[in-house]
N, C-alpha and C positions, 0 to 999 in steps of 0.2 A: 411537461413534466412540474411535480411540485417546484416552489421554489425553497432555496436551502433552509430560509428562516422560516420554514412553515404556514406564512402567510398564504397562501393558495393551498391549504390543507383539504383532503376532501376523505371520508370514511362512510364506511357500509354501519350502519346501523340497524336495519330489519335485515329477516331473512331472506337469501336471494337462493336459485337453482344454482347451487355449484357443484354438482355431481360429477361434471370432468373437470371441475378447477384443480388438477389435484397437484399442482407445482406451488410450494410456496419460499418467496422470500423472504427472510427475516433479517432484519435490519436495526443494530442497537442506535438508540438517539442519543448523538452529540457523545460518543461513548467514553472516552477518555475524560471529556470534563464531568459526563455523570460517576464517571467512578468516584473522580476527585472530591464531589460534592458528598458524595457518603460522609467521610470526614469533615465535611464545612458547610454542616446546615446553616448557618450564617448568609452563607453565599447564593443560596438557593431562592430564585426566583430574580435574580440581579443577575445583572451581563458579566460574567467571566471568563477568561480565557485562560487556557493552559498553555505554557512555554515559558519560557526563562526572558526575564525583562529586560538584561543588559546587553550588551555589545549588540550583535548580529543575532538575537535570538528570533525566531518566527514562531508562530501561532500553529501550535499542536493540535489545538481544537478550542471552541469556543461554545457555551450555551445558545439556545435561543435567542433568548434576550440581547445578548453582544451581538449574534448574526443579523438582526433587524439594525444595526447601527450599520451594516456594512462590514462587519468582521468576518473572514475566512480563513478557512486550511492552509501553513504553506505562505501565509500572508506576512511580511515585517512585522515583529512588533512595535517598530516604531511609529510605522503605517495604522495599526489597531489600536494604537492609544490614540493617534490624531483623531480618527474615527469614533473611537468612544473611551473618551480622557477619565470615565470613574470607574472604567472596569475593575473587578476584581484579579489579580493575576493568582494563578494556582500552577506553584512548581510540577514538572509530571514526574510519575512516578512508575515505571513501564512495566517492572514485576507487578504492581497492581493491576496492570491490564491483562496480562497473561494469564492472571490469576483467575480474573472474572472470566474472561475469555473461553477459560476452560471449564467454568462452572455451566454457563451457557450453553458452549455446545452439548456438552454433557447431554443438559435436558434435549437440545433437540434429539441427539442419537438414541434417548430412550421413548421417543414419540416414534419414531423411523430409523431403520436402519442406512436408509439412502439419504446421503447426508454430503453436499458439495460445499466445503467450506472457500470461501472468496477472499476473506481476509481475515485478521484478528476479532471483527464485529460482526461481519455479514457471512449467509450461509443460502444457498437453496437445499429446499428439502422436496421430496416426492413422497407422499401421504397416501396414495394411491392403495398401498397396503394396509395401510394403517383405519381406513375406514370403518372395516367391520366393528374392531375393537373401541375407537374412539368415536365415531359418528362421521358425519360429514366435514369438508374440508375447512367451511368457514367454523364450525364447531371446534376443529384442531387448530386454528389458527388463535382463537380466543383460550384455548386452554395454555399453549405456549407463550402468549402474551400474559397471563395470569402467574405460571409458575416461575417467569421471568421476574416478576415484579415480586412475588413470595420470596421467593429463593436468594435472590442477589439485591431486590432493593433499586434496579434498573429498569428501564421503561425501554421495549422495541416497539418497531412499527413492520406490518406485515402487509405483503402483497399476494394475494389467491387468485390465480390465471390457470389457464390451460398451457401456457408455453412460459420459458423462463424470462423471454425480454418483457412479455407481459406485466409479469408477478414482480420483476425489480420496476417497473415503473410503475405498479401499483403500489410497491412499498414506498417509494420515494414519495407518492402524491399523498399518502396516509400520516406522512411525518409532521409535528413529532408524536408518539404514542397514541399508533391508530391503526386500523385494517380496511385494508378496501380490498372487497373483491371485484375479478372482473370476469365473469363467466365467458365460455367462449364463443358462445353464441354473442354476445354484444360487441366481442373483441374489436373487428370493423368499423362499427360504427362508433366505439370509443376511441380510435383512434384518428379518423378522419380529418377533427376538427384541430387537431393538436397543431404545432406548431414544428417545419420539418427538424429544428431541432431537438426533439424531443425522441427520434431514433436514437439506437443506440450504435454509437459511433460517428455520431454527426458531431463534428467539434465545429468550431466558428469560421474555421476556412470554408471547411466543406460545406458549410448553410449559407455562407455568403455567395457562393459557387451557385450552388440549387438557385437562390434567391435573386440572382441576375438572369435566371434562365426561367423565372415565371413563379417557379415552385416554393410557395411558401407555407403549406399547412401540407398533411399528411396526405390526406386526399390529391392533392397537384401533385404529388410524386407517385402515389397510388395509381393514378390515371394516365400518369406520363406513358409514352412508348420507353420500352427497352434502352434503345438505339439515342435517345435523347437522353435519358439518365448515363448511358457511357462516355457520350462527350462532357459530361460534368465531372464524374468520380470514377472510368476505368469500366473493364470488363466486372472485374469482380468486385467490388465497390457496389455498381448497378444493380449487377444481379441480387446481393444481399440485403441492399437496402430495399429494394421493390417487392423481395420478400414479405420483411418486415413491415412495411407499408401495407402489406397486404394482411397482416394479420400470421404470416406463417414463419414459424421457426420450428426447426425438427431436432432441436438440439436437447438432450436429457441430460437428468443430474446425473452427474458421473463422482462416483465414492473414491476412489482412487484419483489420487493427484498428486504432483509433481511437481518442485518449485524448477520453473525454467531458469534460475540465474540466481547466486549469491553474491550480495556485493557489499561493501561500506564505505562510506563517503566522510568526509570532515570538512567541515567551512570555518576557516581559519578567525577569530577576532582580527586580525590584522592580517593585511595583505602579505603574503610572503614570498621575496626574492632569493631567498638562501638556499641553494641545492643540499646542503647538507640538511636541514630542518625538512624539506622535501621528501627525503632520502629518508628518514626516520620516520616521518610520517606514513609513506608508502610501505616501509617495514612493517609497522604498526597494522596497518589496515589488511595489508598482505596475510597478514598472521591470522586475523580474525575470521578471514573468508576461510581458510584454509582450517581453521578450528571449526569452523560449521559444516565444511563439505564434508570432513571425517565426522564430524556426531551425526549429520543424515547420511553417514555412509555413503558417498558420493564422490567421482572427480570429474574436472573440468575440462574440456577438449580447447575451449576457447578464453582468453583474456582478455579482457578489454578494459580500458584506461579512459580516467573522466580526468577532466580538468574546465575548470573556471576561471577566467581572468580578472581581474579590478575590475573592466568595463562591462563585465557578465557576459562575453562571448564565451562560448561553450562548444568545447570541441571533445568528439570520444573516438578513441582507435583499438582498432581489435587486433589480434593476433591469434592464429591458431597453433596451439603448441603442437611439439613435435610426439611426448605422449601426454594423454591426459593426466591430470594429476589433482591432489589434494594439499601439495607442502605449500605451505604461507610463504619457505624462501625461495621455492621455483618462480610463484606465482610474483613474488618480488621482484626476481631478478628479471623477469619477464618484462611487467611494468615498467621498471627503470628503463631500460632498453629502450621500450618502445617510447619511451619519453624522452629520452638524450634523442633520438630518431627523429622527433619533431621538431628539434631544434629553437626550442622555445628563448630568446633574449629575457630573463628574469629581470633585468635593470628595467627595460622597457616595456614589458608587460608580466608585472607581481601576479602572482595567483589566490584567488579567492576561496576556491573550492578543489580538491582532488579526492578521486576514488579509484577503487577496482573492482571490480567484478569478475567473477567465473560462471562461463555460459557453456551452452551444449554440455549438459551435464549427465552422468551416465552412472551407471550403480558401479560402485567399486568391485574389485575383485572380477572376476570371471577372465572375461577378456580387454575388460578394459585397462589393466595396466599390463605393458609388456615382461615377458620372463625377466627381462634385465632391467634392474631397477637404479636409475643413474641417481636418484637422489633418494636411497635405502637408507646413508645417513643420516641426513634431516629430519626423515620421516619418522625413525625411530626415536632420535632428539622431540620431534613435535607430538608423537604420542605421548613418551613421557610429562612432557609439560600439560599435557589435556588430563592426564592421571592426577598432576600437582594442581593444576587448578578445578578439576572437579571438587579435590579436598580442601582445598585451602582458599580458592577464588583467582581469580582472574587476576594478574600481574604481579604474584607474587616472584615470581621469576620469569624470564622472559629472554630475547636477544641480548646478547652483553650491551651493544650502542644505546639500548632504547631504558637499560635497567643504570648505566653510567649516565644518561640523562637524567631521568625522574629523580636520584640521588644528588645530582648536581646542583638540580633545580632545588628541591628542597634547601642545601645547604645554602644556597644563594636567596632563599627565602628568608632564610634564619638570618643571615648575616648584612640584610639590607642590597645585596649586589643586584644586577638587573640578568635574568636568567634567557635574557634573550640573545645575549651575545654569549653564550658558552657554546663549546663546538666538542666532537670526538676529540 
């Protein structure tokens, strides 16, 4: 696969036989950074990093110029600045990313109705039905790239192939701002020289296991007996990798998508050893999860709690709820009960990060909720909060403990007191 900094870029410039290459993978180039550069032309062509510079900020995105210094998404900002001390820091603006994502996805849907978004900045497209009107797949890919640039000022990379796996592989190799077509007839020949790490789902540990068994290239894996692969990665993994290595991927582009989980987490600026502070943060996070569940018309059957300690040790605990819910208060109470059951000694192991997630999502209504709703009172209260937030913005009103906390913190800031010592 192409390197993240674009140094291994490969593109298609001449027409090829792409009649059967009807699946496109479109991936925006350094999306968050590119959106920020629209308002910062002075930073174009220079190393730039999107994120917050202070405390425990992490890299949200980086330009390709910064990536050539080794800067990567999710890297601590302090480490990124050691690698690239001249980088320009661009604070993130998530509302802009949502706005531009909607514009890009609208372009995709105007080309073909068969669009499968993977994230805010990438999607699969099936253009088999668009060929009569718009031309060959390569031509359609060129049209998409042109429209994205003209209508948003952003660039994207497009992979064109006969399967989803090969299309995604091609878009990664074409980055940045490129187009690569891999005709189905050339799929196996293209794959065989690649390292096994190029296969979808092969991470560092799996790659190490395969290489210990002498399988360094996709060709080695494709030619290996299935029984040998099974000893390395198990039965299901072996069959999937063997199919991919031989260019077979039966998955189609799916237009209907459903979120598998909804969650929120927070990394504290300073490690927390105060149980009251953790309770308040869990209440806030659970409230946001409940709000998103209601907005999407869903309920969660399972509650998951994530805790990361000061030494970076991370644990996750899940609980199946008696009744599926989208009530933030219920999610909070279950999450706090799970937290207490872990028996954490906060004095010995302060907490760096805490998060709440609703999983096993179902459509709200129908059989998802019981005839008797034990959270009816809280549900109605939170629906009222939703309406107020929609009109006046989040945070105007909320649980009393959170409102008092914010009020007291404001007062403390005004008269010089340290808000860390406040409690309910």
